[in-house]
N, C-alpha and C positions, 0 to 999 in steps of 0.2 A: 551546439550553443556555440558561444561565442565570448564571453565575456570571462564566466566561469569555469571550474573545474566541476562538475556535477558527478558526485560516485555512484553506484550501483546496487543490488542486495539479489542474491537467490530468491524465492519464492517459493518456498516448499509447499507444495500439492504430489498429487496423489499422481496424475491422470496428461500432468501437461506442469515441462520446466518453464518456469519464468524466471524473466531480469525483470525489476522495478528500478527508475531512475525517473530522479526528477527532469525540470527541461527552464531554462530560462524567458519560458512563458507560461510560470505558477501551474503548470502540469503535472503530476504524475501519472508517467509510463508506464501500461505495463508491457513486455514481449516477448514474444511463445519461440521463448529459444531454437527453437527447428526448424518453425515458418518459414521466420525475421519478422515475425509484422506484430503492428500493436494491436495488443487482444483486448484490452480498456485503458479507456481515460478518467480518473478521477481529478477530478476539480475540484476547488472549496478556498487556497491561498490564494490570496492578495499580491505577491512576489513571486521574485525567482527561487526553487525547490532546490536545496543544495543537497540537505543528507535526506536519506532512508533507512529506511530499517523492519527485515526480516523478523518476528517472530520465528521461536526454526524450529515448529509441533507448527502452532494450533493461527490460523487464518488472519493475525494482523498484521499491521503494516503498520510505521511509523513516518513522519514524512514533516523535514521541520523548514520555514523559511526565510527567508531576507528580513531586512530595517522596514518594507513598512508593513509585509507582513506578522513578523515576531511570534509567530507560532509553533507548537509541535502535534501537529493533528495526527490521533489511533484512526487508521481503516477498518471493520472488522467486518467481513458475512457476511451477510445476514441469514442467515441459516446456522452461527454457528453457536454453540450449545448454551444453556444458564450458567454454568460453570466460566465461560469464559467472561460473556456479560457482565457480568454479577462481580469482579474484578475492576472493569471498566470504569473508571471516571464516567459518572452521573452527561456532564460536558462533551461524549464520545458522543452523542445521540445526531447532532446533525453532519456527522462525517459517515457514521451506519447508512444513512439511506442512502450516500453515492456512491456504496460498493454494491459493485454486480457479481455475477458469477462465473470471474474470475480467480478470481480468488478463493477459492474451493478444493472440497478435498476432504475424506475424515485426517482429525490430525495422526501423526505417523506410531502414536502409543496405543493405538487401536488397531493396528494391522495392519 
């Protein structure tokens, strides 16, 4: 990243310590904190992704992009339970399809 200050966030999982960050190439990267490797790339924005935020307990990630895009996307792990899916707006469907197994693990309140 050369033009913007891009923030990152910790992603709560039970099996891996992950950090999510946006980028100037319009993607979101999930990094394994221990191995320092990218474990997943989330694609869907059409401009620089400046903001990412993770739900503190559930497998939900929010991302926001700049002017050409002007969207906030919610990324949810495909196996998330009905309680989570029912609480999200219906237009998060396309984002759901893009999320792989990196944002996984039971919610912290389940054990």
